[in-house]
C-alpha positions in Angstrom: 258.9 123.9 -54.1 258.2 123.1 -58.0 254.8 121.3 -56.9 253.7 124.1 -54.9 254.4 126.6 -57.4 252.6 124.2 -60.2 249.5 124.0 -57.4 249.3 127.6 -57.2 249.2 127.5 -61.1 246.4 125.5 -61.1 244.6 126.9 -58.9 244.6 130.2 -60.8 243.8 128.4 -63.8 240.7 127.0 -62.6 239.6 130.1 -61.0 240.1 131.1 -64.3 238.0 128.5 -66.3 235.3 128.8 -63.3 234.9 132.3 -63.9 235.4 133.1 -67.9 234.0 129.6 -69.0 236.9 128.9 -70.9 238.3 125.8 -71.9 241.0 124.0 -69.9 242.9 123.7 -73.1 242.8 127.6 -73.8 243.3 128.4 -70.2 246.5 125.8 -69.9 247.6 127.5 -73.0 247.4 131.4 -72.4 249.3 130.2 -69.0 252.1 128.4 -71.0 252.8 132.0 -72.2 252.3 134.1 -69.3 253.9 131.7 -66.2 257.2 130.1 -66.7 257.5 127.0 -65.0 260.0 124.2 -65.3 258.4 121.4 -67.7 258.0 119.0 -64.6 255.9 121.8 -62.8 253.9 122.7 -65.8 253.0 118.6 -66.4 252.0 118.6 -62.7 249.9 121.7 -63.3 248.6 120.3 -66.2 247.7 117.0 -64.7 245.7 118.9 -61.6 243.7 121.1 -63.9 242.8 118.4 -66.2 242.1 116.1 -63.4 240.1 118.3 -61.7 237.9 119.1 -64.7 237.5 115.6 -65.8 236.1 114.6 -62.3 234.4 118.2 -61.7 230.7 116.5 -60.7 232.1 113.8 -58.2 234.3 116.0 -56.8 231.7 118.8 -56.4 229.3 116.1 -54.7 231.9 115.3 -52.1 232.4 119.2 -51.4 228.6 119.3 -51.4 228.1 116.5 -49.1 230.6 117.4 -46.3 230.6 121.1 -46.4 227.8 121.5 -43.9 225.4 124.5 -44.5 227.4 125.6 -47.6 226.3 125.3 -51.4 228.7 125.1 -53.9 227.0 128.4 -55.5 227.9 130.1 -51.9 231.3 129.4 -51.8 234.0 131.8 -52.9 235.2 130.7 -56.4 238.7 130.3 -54.9 237.8 128.4 -52.1 235.5 126.0 -54.1 238.5 125.4 -56.4 241.0 125.1 -53.7 238.7 122.2 -52.2 238.3 120.7 -56.0 242.2 120.8 -56.5 242.9 119.0 -52.9 240.1 116.4 -53.2 241.6 115.6 -56.6 244.8 115.0 -55.4 243.5 112.9 -52.0 241.5 110.7 -54.4 243.6 110.2 -57.5 247.3 111.1 -56.8 248.2 108.3 -54.3 251.9 109.5 -54.5 251.1 112.7 -52.7 251.1 112.1 -49.0 247.7 113.3 -47.4 249.2 115.7 -45.3 250.9 117.7 -48.1 247.9 117.9 -50.1 245.7 119.0 -47.3 248.9 121.5 -46.1 249.2 122.7 -49.5 245.6 123.7 -49.8 245.5 125.4 -46.3 248.3 127.3 -47.5 246.6 128.2 -50.6 243.7 129.5 -48.9 245.9 131.6 -46.6 247.3 133.2 -49.7 244.3 133.8 -51.9 241.5 133.9 -49.6 241.8 134.3 -45.3 242.2 132.4 -42.3 238.6 131.6 -41.7 238.3 129.8 -45.1 241.6 128.4 -44.5 240.0 126.5 -41.2 236.9 125.5 -43.2 239.1 124.2 -45.9 240.9 122.2 -43.9 238.0 121.0 -41.6 236.5 119.5 -45.1 239.5 118.1 -46.0 239.7 116.3 -42.8 236.3 114.8 -43.1 236.7 113.7 -46.8 240.2 112.3 -45.8 238.2 110.1 -43.1 235.8 109.4 -45.7 238.0 108.2 -48.6 239.7 105.8 -45.7 236.3 104.5 -45.1 235.1 103.7 -48.5 238.4 102.0 -49.8 238.2 99.7 -46.6 234.7 98.3 -47.9 
């Protein structure tokens, strides 16, 4: 449950950074005051936020590649950041099972967006997983 809360916090921080153009450091510092998390959860949330921001261009390229007929600008900020978060986990956190990353992203979409977004996100992530599996075989 602590990683679920960490993901939720990371999503909220990524949303805040996207909307306000604040730095990840500022957002993380403010969150530490506003959202009480265990040290392990805080560490995981920080890792997710910093990882997404460090790999933002690459993550956005993957989203753009597989989100047929959707541009990043056309996606809601929430959906875009859920995808960034999940793709970061899929690509850079091998200790997190693929099914967990996808399921957590879908659950975040159900909470912060809607059922259509959850289906959209699930479809894109399934395609990304196939792509990543294929690119690691080369």
